[in-house]
C-alpha positions as CSV (number, residue, x, y, z in Angstrom):
1,M,-5.4,-4.7,25.2
2,D,-6.3,-6.2,28.6
3,G,-3.7,-6.2,31.3
4,G,-2.8,-8.9,33.7
5,P,-0.7,-9.4,36.8
6,F,3.0,-9.0,36.2
7,I,5.8,-9.9,38.6
8,G,9.6,-9.7,38.5
9,I,9.9,-6.0,37.4
10,E,13.6,-5.3,37.0
11,A,15.3,-1.9,37.6
12,D,17.1,0.2,35.0
13,R,15.4,-1.2,31.9
14,G,16.7,1.3,29.4
15,Q,15.9,4.6,27.8
16,V,12.4,5.7,26.4
17,V,12.2,8.8,24.2
18,V,9.1,11.0,24.4
19,I,8.3,13.5,21.6
20,E,5.2,15.4,22.7
21,D,4.3,19.1,22.7
22,V,1.3,18.9,25.1
23,P,2.8,19.4,28.7
24,S,0.1,17.3,30.5
25,D,0.5,14.3,28.1
26,R,4.3,14.6,28.3
27,A,4.1,14.6,32.1
28,L,1.8,11.6,32.2
29,L,4.0,9.6,29.9
30,A,7.1,10.4,32.0
31,Q,5.3,9.5,35.2
32,V,4.0,6.1,34.0
33,L,7.3,5.1,32.3
34,S,9.3,6.1,35.4
35,Q,7.1,3.8,37.5
36,Y,8.3,1.0,35.2
37,D,11.9,2.0,35.9
38,Y,12.6,3.3,32.4
39,E,14.9,6.3,31.9
40,V,12.6,8.9,30.2
41,T,14.2,11.4,27.7
42,E,12.0,14.2,26.4
43,L,12.9,15.8,23.1
44,D,11.7,19.0,21.6
45,P,9.6,18.1,18.4
46,S,11.4,20.8,16.4
47,R,14.8,19.3,17.1
48,A,13.9,15.6,17.6
49,A,15.0,14.5,14.1
50,Q,18.6,15.8,14.8
51,E,18.9,14.7,18.4
52,I,17.4,11.2,18.5
53,G,20.3,9.9,16.3
54,R,22.6,10.3,19.3
55,L,20.5,8.1,21.6
56,S,19.9,4.4,21.9
57,P,16.3,4.1,23.1
58,R,14.4,0.9,23.8
59,L,11.0,2.5,22.9
60,I,9.8,5.8,21.3
61,F,6.5,7.6,22.0
62,L,5.8,10.1,19.2
63,S,2.8,12.5,18.9
64,A,1.5,12.6,15.4
65,D,-0.1,16.0,16.2
66,V,3.2,17.9,16.4
67,H,4.4,19.7,13.4
68,G,5.7,17.1,10.9
69,G,4.7,14.2,13.2
70,F,3.8,11.7,10.5
71,N,6.9,12.8,8.5
72,L,9.1,12.1,11.5
73,C,7.6,8.7,11.9
74,L,8.5,8.0,8.2
75,R,12.1,9.1,8.7
76,L,12.5,7.0,11.9
77,K,11.2,3.9,10.1
78,K,13.5,4.4,7.2
79,D,16.6,4.9,9.5
80,P,18.7,1.7,9.3
81,V,19.2,1.7,13.1
82,L,16.1,3.4,14.6
83,R,13.6,1.4,12.5
84,R,14.2,-1.6,14.8
85,V,13.1,0.4,17.8
86,P,9.4,0.0,18.6
87,L,7.5,3.2,18.0
88,V,4.1,4.3,19.5
89,L,2.2,6.9,17.6
90,V,-0.1,9.1,19.9
91,T,-2.8,11.3,18.4
92,A,-5.9,13.3,19.2
93,K,-6.5,14.8,15.7
94,A,-6.0,11.9,13.3
95,T,-9.3,10.3,12.2
96,P,-9.8,6.5,12.4
97,D,-9.6,6.4,8.6
98,M,-6.2,8.2,8.7
99,I,-5.0,5.7,11.3
100,R,-6.3,2.7,9.3
101,K,-4.5,3.9,6.1
102,H,-1.3,4.6,8.0
103,R,-1.3,1.1,9.5
104,M,-1.1,-0.3,5.9
105,L,2.1,1.6,5.1
106,P,5.5,-0.1,5.2
107,T,6.7,2.7,7.5
108,R,3.8,2.3,9.9
109,A,4.1,2.6,13.7
110,D,4.3,-0.5,15.9
111,A,1.3,0.7,18.0
112,Y,-1.3,3.5,18.1
113,L,-2.8,5.3,21.1
114,R,-5.7,7.8,21.0
115,K,-5.9,10.7,23.4
116,P,-6.8,11.2,26.2
117,L,-4.1,8.9,27.5
118,T,-4.5,6.7,30.5
119,P,-1.9,5.0,32.7
120,D,-3.5,1.6,31.9
121,A,-3.3,2.1,28.1
122,I,0.3,3.3,28.3
123,G,1.3,0.3,30.5
124,D,-0.5,-2.2,28.3
125,T,1.3,-0.8,25.2
126,V,4.7,-1.0,26.9
127,R,4.0,-4.6,28.0
128,E,3.0,-5.6,24.4
129,L,6.0,-4.0,22.7
130,L,8.6,-4.9,25.3
131,P,7.4,-8.3,26.7
132,G,10.9,-9.4,27.5
133,D,11.1,-6.7,30.2
134,F,8.3,-8.3,32.2
135,K,7.5,-11.7,33.6
136,P,3.9,-12.5,32.9
137,E,1.8,-14.5,35.4
138,R,-1.3,-15.3,33.3
139,D,-3.5,-18.2,32.6
140,V,-2.2,-20.3,29.7
141,S,-5.6,-20.6,28.0
142,D,-6.0,-16.8,28.1
143,V,-2.6,-16.4,26.3
144,K,-3.7,-19.0,23.6
145,E,-7.0,-17.1,23.1
146,R,-5.2,-13.8,22.7
147,T,-2.8,-15.3,20.2
148,L,-5.6,-16.7,18.1
149,V,-7.4,-13.3,18.1
150,H,-4.2,-11.5,17.1
151,Q,-3.7,-13.9,14.2
152,G,-7.3,-13.1,13.0
153,V,-6.6,-9.4,13.2
154,V,-3.4,-9.8,11.2
155,E,-5.1,-11.9,8.5
156,S,-8.0,-9.3,8.3
157,A,-5.5,-6.5,7.9
158,V,-3.7,-8.3,5.1
159,V,-7.0,-8.9,3.2
160,N,-8.1,-5.3,3.6
161,Y,-4.7,-4.0,2.4
162,V,-4.8,-6.1,-0.7
163,E,-8.4,-5.2,-1.4
164,E,-7.7,-1.4,-1.2
165,E,-4.6,-1.8,-3.3
166,V,-6.5,-3.6,-6.0
167,S,-9.3,-0.9,-5.9
168,S,-6.7,1.9,-6.2
169,L,-5.0,0.2,-9.2
170,K,-8.4,-0.2,-10.9
171,E,-9.1,3.5,-10.6
172,I,-5.7,4.4,-11.9
173,V,-6.1,2.1,-15.0
174,K,-9.5,3.7,-15.6
175,R,-8.0,7.2,-15.5
176,L,-5.2,6.2,-17.8
177,E,-7.7,4.8,-20.3
178,S,-9.6,8.2,-20.2
179,E,-6.4,10.1,-20.7
180,K,-5.6,7.9,-23.6
181,A,-8.9,8.7,-25.4
182,E,-8.2,12.5,-24.8
183,L,-4.7,12.2,-26.3
184,R,-6.1,10.4,-29.3
185,E,-8.5,13.2,-29.9
186,R,-5.8,15.8,-29.5
187,L,-3.6,13.9,-32.0
188,I,-6.4,14.0,-34.6
189,E,-6.7,17.8,-34.0
190,I,-2.9,18.2,-34.6
191,E,-3.0,16.2,-37.8
192,N,-5.9,18.4,-39.0
193,Q,-3.9,21.6,-38.2
194,I,-0.8,20.2,-40.0
195,N,-2.9,19.4,-43.1
196,A,-4.4,22.9,-43.0
197,N,-1.0,24.5,-42.7
198,R,0.2,22.4,-45.6
199,E,-2.7,23.4,-47.8
200,R,-2.1,27.1,-46.9
201,I,1.6,26.7,-47.8
202,D,0.8,25.0,-51.1
203,S,-1.7,27.7,-51.9
204,G,0.8,30.4,-51.2
205,L,3.4,28.7,-53.4
206,K,1.0,28.4,-56.3
207,Q,0.1,32.0,-56.1
208,I,3.8,32.9,-56.1
209,E,4.4,30.8,-59.2
210,Q,1.3,32.3,-61.0
211,K,2.3,36.0,-60.4
212,P,6.1,36.4,-60.1
213,S,6.2,39.9,-61.4
214,E,4.0,41.6,-58.9
215,E,6.4,42.7,-56.2
216,M,4.0,43.9,-53.6
217,L,1.8,40.8,-53.8
218,L,4.8,38.6,-53.8
219,E,6.2,40.2,-50.6
220,A,2.8,40.0,-48.9
221,R,2.5,36.3,-49.8
222,R,6.0,35.6,-48.7
223,K,5.3,37.1,-45.3
224,G,2.1,35.1,-45.0
225,V,3.9,31.9,-45.8
226,E,6.6,32.7,-43.3
227,E,3.9,33.5,-40.7
228,G,2.1,30.2,-41.4
229,R,5.4,28.3,-41.2
230,R,6.3,29.9,-37.9
231,Q,2.9,29.4,-36.4
232,A,2.8,25.7,-37.6
233,A,6.3,25.1,-36.2
234,Q,5.4,26.7,-32.9
235,E,2.1,24.8,-32.5
236,G,3.6,21.5,-33.6
237,G,6.8,21.9,-31.5
238,A,4.8,22.8,-28.4
239,E,2.4,20.0,-28.9
240,L,5.2,17.5,-29.5
241,T,6.9,18.7,-26.4
242,R,3.7,18.3,-24.3
243,L,3.1,14.8,-25.8
244,S,6.6,13.7,-25.1
245,S,6.3,14.9,-21.5
246,R,3.0,13.1,-21.2
247,V,4.3,9.9,-22.6
248,A,7.2,10.0,-20.1
249,E,4.8,10.6,-17.3
250,L,2.6,7.7,-18.4
251,E,5.6,5.5,-18.6
252,R,6.5,6.3,-15.0
253,E,2.9,5.8,-13.8
254,L,2.7,2.4,-15.6
255,E,6.0,1.3,-14.0
256,E,4.6,2.3,-10.6
257,Q,1.4,0.4,-11.3
258,R,3.4,-2.7,-12.3
259,K,5.3,-2.5,-9.1
260,A,2.1,-2.0,-7.1
261,A,0.5,-5.1,-8.9
262,E,3.6,-7.2,-8.1
263,L,3.5,-6.1,-4.5
264,A,-0.2,-6.9,-4.2
265,E,0.4,-10.3,-5.7
266,E,3.3,-11.0,-3.3
267,T,1.0,-9.9,-0.4
268,A,-1.7,-12.2,-1.5
269,K,0.7,-15.1,-1.8
270,A,2.1,-14.4,1.6
271,A,-1.4,-14.3,3.1
272,S,-2.2,-17.6,1.4
273,R,1.0,-19.2,2.9
274,E,0.1,-17.9,6.4
275,L,-3.4,-19.3,6.0
276,L,-2.1,-22.7,5.0
277,E,0.4,-22.8,7.9
278,T,-2.3,-21.7,10.4
279,T,-4.7,-24.3,9.0
280,A,-2.1,-27.0,9.5
281,I,-1.6,-25.9,13.1
282,F,-5.3,-25.9,13.8
283,E,-5.7,-29.3,12.3
284,K,-2.9,-30.6,14.4
285,L,-4.5,-29.1,17.5
286,E,-7.9,-30.6,16.6
287,T,-6.3,-34.1,16.2
288,G,-4.7,-33.7,19.6
289,Y,-7.9,-32.6,21.2
290,K,-9.8,-35.5,19.7
291,S,-7.2,-37.9,20.9
292,S,-7.3,-36.4,24.4
293,L,-11.1,-36.5,24.4
294,A,-11.2,-40.2,23.4
295,Q,-8.6,-41.1,26.0
296,A,-10.4,-39.1,28.7
297,T,-13.7,-40.9,27.8
298,A,-12.1,-44.3,28.0
299,E,-10.5,-43.5,31.3
300,R,-13.8,-42.3,32.7
301,S,-15.6,-45.4,31.6
302,V,-13.0,-47.6,33.3
303,L,-13.1,-45.5,36.5
304,E,-16.9,-45.7,36.6
305,E,-16.8,-49.5,36.2
306,K,-14.3,-49.8,39.0
307,I,-16.3,-47.5,41.3
308,A,-19.5,-49.5,40.6
309,A,-17.7,-52.8,41.3
310,L,-16.2,-51.5,44.5
311,E,-19.5,-50.1,45.7
312,A,-21.2,-53.4,45.0
313,E,-18.5,-55.2,46.9
314,G,-18.8,-52.9,49.8
315,E,-22.6,-53.2,49.9
316,R,-22.3,-56.9,49.8
317,R,-19.8,-57.0,52.7
318,R,-21.0,-54.3,55.0
319,G,-24.4,-53.4,53.8
320,Q,-23.4,-49.7,53.6
321,P,-21.8,-47.3,51.1
322,V,-18.1,-47.9,50.6
323,Q,-15.8,-45.2,52.2
324,D,-12.6,-46.7,51.1
325,E,-9.8,-44.1,50.3
326,E,-9.2,-45.8,46.9
327,V,-12.9,-45.4,46.0
328,M,-12.8,-41.7,47.0
329,A,-9.7,-41.2,44.9
330,L,-11.4,-42.9,41.9
331,R,-14.5,-40.7,42.3
332,E,-12.3,-37.6,42.4
333,A,-10.5,-38.8,39.2
334,A,-13.9,-39.4,37.6
335,K,-14.9,-35.8,38.4
336,R,-11.7,-34.6,36.9
337,A,-12.3,-36.7,33.8
338,E,-15.8,-35.1,33.4
339,V,-14.2,-31.6,33.6
340,L,-11.6,-32.6,31.1
341,D,-14.3,-34.0,28.9
342,E,-16.2,-30.7,29.0
343,E,-13.1,-28.7,28.2
344,C,-12.3,-30.9,25.3
345,R,-15.8,-30.4,23.9
346,G,-15.5,-26.7,24.2
347,L,-12.1,-26.7,22.5
348,K,-13.4,-28.9,19.7
349,A,-16.2,-26.3,19.1
350,N,-13.7,-23.5,19.0
351,V,-11.5,-25.4,16.6
352,A,-14.5,-26.0,14.3
353,A,-15.4,-22.3,14.3
354,L,-11.8,-21.3,13.6
355,S,-11.7,-23.8,10.7
356,Q,-14.8,-22.2,9.2
357,D,-13.2,-18.8,9.5
358,L,-10.0,-20.1,7.9
359,E,-12.0,-21.5,5.0
360,R,-13.7,-18.2,4.4
361,A,-10.4,-16.4,4.5
362,R,-9.0,-18.9,2.0
363,E,-11.9,-18.2,-0.4
364,E,-11.3,-14.4,0.0
365,A,-7.6,-14.9,-0.8
366,T,-8.5,-16.9,-3.9
367,S,-10.8,-14.1,-5.0
368,L,-8.0,-11.5,-4.4
369,R,-5.6,-13.5,-6.6
370,K,-8.2,-13.5,-9.4
371,E,-8.5,-9.7,-9.1
372,V,-4.7,-9.4,-9.2
373,D,-4.6,-11.5,-12.4
374,E,-7.2,-9.2,-13.9
375,L,-5.3,-6.2,-12.9
376,R,-2.1,-7.6,-14.5
377,V,-4.1,-8.0,-17.7
378,R,-5.2,-4.4,-17.6
379,A,-1.6,-3.3,-16.9
380,E,-0.5,-5.1,-20.0
381,A,-3.3,-3.4,-22.0
382,A,-2.0,-0.1,-20.6
383,A,1.5,-1.0,-21.8
384,E,0.1,-1.6,-25.3
385,T,-1.5,1.9,-25.1
386,E,1.9,3.2,-24.2
387,E,3.4,1.6,-27.3
388,R,0.6,3.1,-29.4
389,L,1.4,6.5,-28.0
390,A,5.0,6.1,-28.8
391,A,4.0,5.2,-32.4
392,T,1.9,8.3,-32.5
393,E,4.8,10.4,-31.4
394,R,6.9,8.9,-34.1
395,A,4.2,9.7,-36.6
396,L,4.2,13.3,-35.3
397,N,7.9,13.5,-35.7
398,A,7.6,12.3,-39.3
399,A,4.9,14.9,-40.0
400,R,7.3,17.5,-38.5
401,E,10.0,16.4,-40.9
402,E,7.6,16.5,-43.8
403,L,6.6,20.0,-42.8
404,N,10.3,21.0,-42.7
405,T,10.7,19.5,-46.2
406,L,7.7,21.4,-47.5
407,T,9.2,24.6,-45.9
408,A,12.5,23.9,-47.7
409,Q,10.6,23.5,-51.0
410,R,8.8,26.7,-50.4
411,D,12.0,28.5,-49.7
412,A,13.4,27.2,-52.9
413,A,10.3,28.3,-54.8
414,M,10.6,31.7,-53.3
415,A,14.2,32.0,-54.3
416,E,13.3,31.0,-57.8
417,A,10.5,33.5,-57.9
418,E,12.9,36.2,-56.6
419,A,15.3,35.3,-59.4
420,L,12.5,35.6,-62.0
421,R,11.5,38.9,-60.5
422,Q,15.1,40.2,-60.9
423,R,15.2,38.9,-64.5
424,F,11.9,40.6,-65.2
425,A,13.1,43.8,-63.7
426,A,16.3,43.6,-65.8
427,L,14.3,43.0,-69.0
428,R,11.9,45.8,-68.2
429,S,14.9,48.1,-67.7
430,I,16.4,47.0,-71.0
431,L,13.1,47.6,-72.8
432,E,12.7,51.0,-71.2
433,S,16.3,51.9,-72.3
434,A,15.6,50.7,-75.8
435,G,12.3,52.6,-76.0
């Protein structure tokens, strides 16, 4: 930010809150803000979150390097009252990449300053965030140029934000596809385990049916069957629980990705609308400049003809150059017309360059919309994956019910075997008595 002469500084402009733990930086902020007739209130970073709610500041300077600095910025920007107060984030530790990512958040600061602080940087930031407190005395063309540059920065930031959001969503979709493949392999393993347990149970039941009179062998087999059932139930139950938890987690992630895709699409649409509006403004300016240029050219031609005619008339009458006041005024007007002509040509060149930039930005926005559409398709594919996982979970539940049914059949077979064993024991007792 480049400064400029300001006049009309008014006294008692309001309160500015400073949250900084470095004494030298805190003192510099207080000194500069006091020179602009602001009431400076310094808050202890450890108690700032509780105390700032009692104040009504016009501006907040917050050091991101204090403990919980970024978190405090988040809380202030979510507060229904304080989020309207301009906030300046000051830092010496945050990297440029951290600042760039923080600028893209909905709870971003209104301005960022890197340490070491200077009075000029502080003053320029205050002027930018609270322009109503100052009366600028700047050249109008300079203000127009700064406005155009700011629009370019905003458009670039929007494009960068959408690009990074699209890239992040692509990575998440890729990770979900990888996890889907892993879950499919795990489901196959579970089905194999269930089949193995089922075969072991069937084998145990067959052995029980074949040798019901052998008590020791029957008891050993009964314990083996119970152990197999318990192990199968534990493994199947734990795996079902884990899969249910994973399916729920995937549902949450997919919902978040859908919302992120919708947000990216809305951002791209907003960027396109802003580009269209800016294009219309520039086309209107270009039309005005062309009209002014044509008018200035015509006026200059008329003035040159009048000057030539007057000079010829003066030469004819006096034999010397004309010094008439009207002629001098016309010459001065001709010079002004030439200056105006030059300015119009320069403005025309600037408008042409800006039109090219807008065209490139429009092409980038179109490309982003295509990427958003592609991302939406992948999100739908992920939703289908979610449905397949739900179907797999239902299949596992069915397998679990089948296992319970087999267990019940095994218990019934064991009960029948026990009854046969008792009958056999009774018959043997009768035979022994008869013998």
